[in-house]
C-alpha positions, -999 to 999 in steps of 0.1 A, spaced: -613 -93 517 -626 -114 545 -660 -106 561 -659 -87 593 -626 -70 585 -627 -33 589 -602 -8 574 -589 15 600 -580 50 590 -553 71 607 -555 106 615 -529 131 605 -499 129 628 -506 94 640 -483 66 630 -501 35 619 -498 4 641 -502 -21 613 -486 -51 630 -509 -47 660 -540 -45 638 -530 -74 617 -524 -95 648 -558 -85 661 -575 -95 628 -556 -128 628 -533 -122 599 -497 -108 594 -481 -89 565 -455 -115 559 -468 -150 564 -443 -173 580 -426 -199 558 -418 -234 568 -386 -240 587 -369 -259 559 -376 -232 533 -364 -206 557 -332 -226 562 -325 -228 525 -331 -191 521 -307 -183 549 -281 -205 533 -286 -188 500 -281 -155 515 -248 -166 532 -235 -179 498 -234 -215 508 -254 -233 481 -227 -229 454 -237 -262 438 -266 -247 419 -244 -218 406 -218 -243 394 -244 -263 377 -257 -232 360 -222 -223 349 -216 -258 335 -247 -254 314 -234 -223 297 -210 -226 268 -174 -218 276 -157 -188 260 -128 -196 237 -96 -181 250 -80 -158 225 -42 -162 226 -22 -130 223 6 -131 198 40 -134 215 62 -104 212 95 -108 195 122 -111 222 144 -80 223 181 -87 225 207 -62 238 244 -68 230 265 -77 260 287 -49 273 323 -54 267 345 -57 298 365 -26 291 338 -7 272 338 24 294 375 25 300 381 56 278 352 74 295 366 68 330 399 85 321 398 122 329 406 144 298 433 166 314 434 202 303 400 202 286 379 233 293 349 225 315 323 240 292 337 218 263 333 185 280 298 180 265 313 184 231 337 156 237 309 132 246 284 142 220 296 113 198 296 77 207 333 72 202 346 37 198 379 28 215 378 -9 208 414 -6 197 423 3 233 403 -27 246 419 -50 221 454 -39 233 448 -56 266 439 -89 250 464 -116 244 488 -105 217 480 -69 222 505 -41 231 493 -39 267 486 -75 274 495 -86 309 514 -53 316 510 -27 342 495 4 325 488 40 335 463 58 314 455 95 311 433 114 287 434 147 267 415 163 238 427 176 205 405 202 187 407 194 150 389 202 118 375 169 106 347 158 82 315 142 93 285 135 71 299 156 44 306 187 65 338 200 80 336 208 117 360 216 145 357 186 168 370 179 203 387 145 197 393 124 228 427 108 231 440 82 256 477 78 264 489 46 279 522 45 298 536 10 304 555 12 337 559 -8 369 552 24 389 533 57 383 551 78 357 546 109 378 527 123 408 528 159 395 508 181 371 522 209 350 502 242 348 511 263 319 494 285 292 503 314 270 484 337 293 503 325 324 536 342 330 552 313 348 550 276 348 539 256 378 547 220 387 524 209 415 513 177 431 484 160 414 464 159 446 465 197 447 444 197 416 422 168 430 438 143 406 453 109 413 460 75 398 433 51 408 426 14 398 403 9 369 377 -18 377 365 -38 346 328 -43 343 329 -80 353 347 -72 385 326 -42 397 312 -63 425 346 -75 436 359 -69 471 383 -40 476 411 -64 486 411 -80 451 417 -46 435 452 -44 449 463 -67 421 449 -43 394 471 -39 364 452 -8 349 454 26 366 437 57 353 443 94 360 411 105 377 398 139 389 372 142 417 365 179 411 328 180 402 314 204 376 286 213 399 311 226 425 329 249 400 305 278 408 319 279 443 355 283 431 373 315 421 378 320 383 416 316 387 412 282 403 387 271 376 411 282 348 440 262 364 422 230 356 421 240 319 458 247 318 469 214 333 492 190 315 502 155 327 538 160 339 566 136 332 603 138 339 627 114 322 661 114 341 680 101 311 669 129 288 676 165 291 644 183 299 631 208 273 635 235 299 671 227 304 678 233 268 655 262 262 669 297 259 635 313 255 616 331 282 579 340 278 572 375 290 541 392 303 549 428 310 520 442 331 512 477 320 480 496 313 459 497 293 473 466 276 500 442 289 528 431 266 529 394 256 561 382 239 590 357 238 626 366 242 655 343 232 686 354 251 709 337 226 693 350 194 677 383 204 696 415 212 676 433 240 680 469 227 669 460 192 641 438 206 627 466 227 630 493 200 610 470 177 582 467 202 580 505 205 580 509 168 551 484 165 533 504 192 532 474 215 553 491 241 551 528 251 584 546 247 584 558 283 584 522 295 615 512 276 640 511 305 615 494 328 608 468 302 645 461 297 650 456 334 620 433 335 634 411 307 669 409 323 653 397 355 632 370 337 663 358 319 683 354 351 654 334 366 652 311 336 689 305 336 689 297 373 659 273 368 678 255 339 709 251 361 689 237 390 671 213 367 703 199 354 717 195 389 685 178 401 687 154 372 723 144 379 715 139 416 684 118 408 705 96 385 732 91 412 706 80 438 686 59 415 685 21 419 694 -2 389 659 -15 390 644 20 386 669 28 358 658 -3 339 621 7 344 627 41 329 647 26 300 618 2 292 590 27 297 567 29 266 541 55 256 511 45 234 487 70 220 451 58 211 427 76 189 390 65 184 382 39 158 363 52 127 326 43 127 296 55 107 284 74 138 316 93 145 339 116 125 369 100 108 401 112 127 426 90 108 440 120 89 448 141 120 466 115 142 499 128 157 525 111 179 530 143 199 516 140 235 526 172 253 558 192 261 567 169 290 560 134 275 572 144 240 562 118 213 545 85 217 564 53 208 534 42 188 501 57 176 471 34 174 
């Protein structure tokens, strides 16, 4: 401490005036630095002198880079061009709540895909495809199980085989033949995977058409139960003008006699059954109350008259259609072929080879070939 310097005390509540005192005594708290030194310090604060930092970094040993082992490349098999064809075809007549059972296995329809390759049954031909399901008891992984087997039917034809759908079941008293569009179904072009980005104009030359349904499962809850059940009773309809229809030849009527507490379900053949005996047998088996005998007989007679009239009209319609048909259309019907495809056996799916059948449905009859 210099001589002559006095320490000034501050009273409580006063703020010290240190700079003023230091100035009075000829000194300051922070002695000023030379201009050059101040300039370097300012530059250091602004991050300008990077040279010294780089030099320091160069003096330190560099860390060795640890190379990470390269992961094995993962390969995914390319999708086949028609791989999802069978899935795009609507399984007509399958109950809505059983659709998940159909797709629980990864079914393989490579036989259907191969049929469109050169040398195949469907190569370079115009084809219309529809689907259905067949519940069968098959073995899988050592266990027998009722399985919904998907089936695809291919119709080789220059024009759609039909624009109608048949609606018929044991529970339904009558059969309906309605336009496909009434059941939200239609023939639409199938677009192979490699052409999915193609323009719509190019699809006009499509050779593959599939029966599609745009009724969504989510929308079923808004429909009446009777409407929902209609979808489950649908069958792809086909009428061959050169062959007598099954209905034209049939002498059987299916009966649903509506009485309480239980209606009477039965079939009556007007050529083989005698109405009086038929009715007495139902009463004997307690299927029909005795007091309903005459009403039941009248009901059967009416249904037989309706069936005979329908058969007669069907024969007349067929004759008329043949008379008005062009030679080109006649040739197309004569050359029309039906192919029925079952899934190929794989380790991941049940083996269906023992349950294959040529029968398609009551309208199409049997397939020309089962694959």
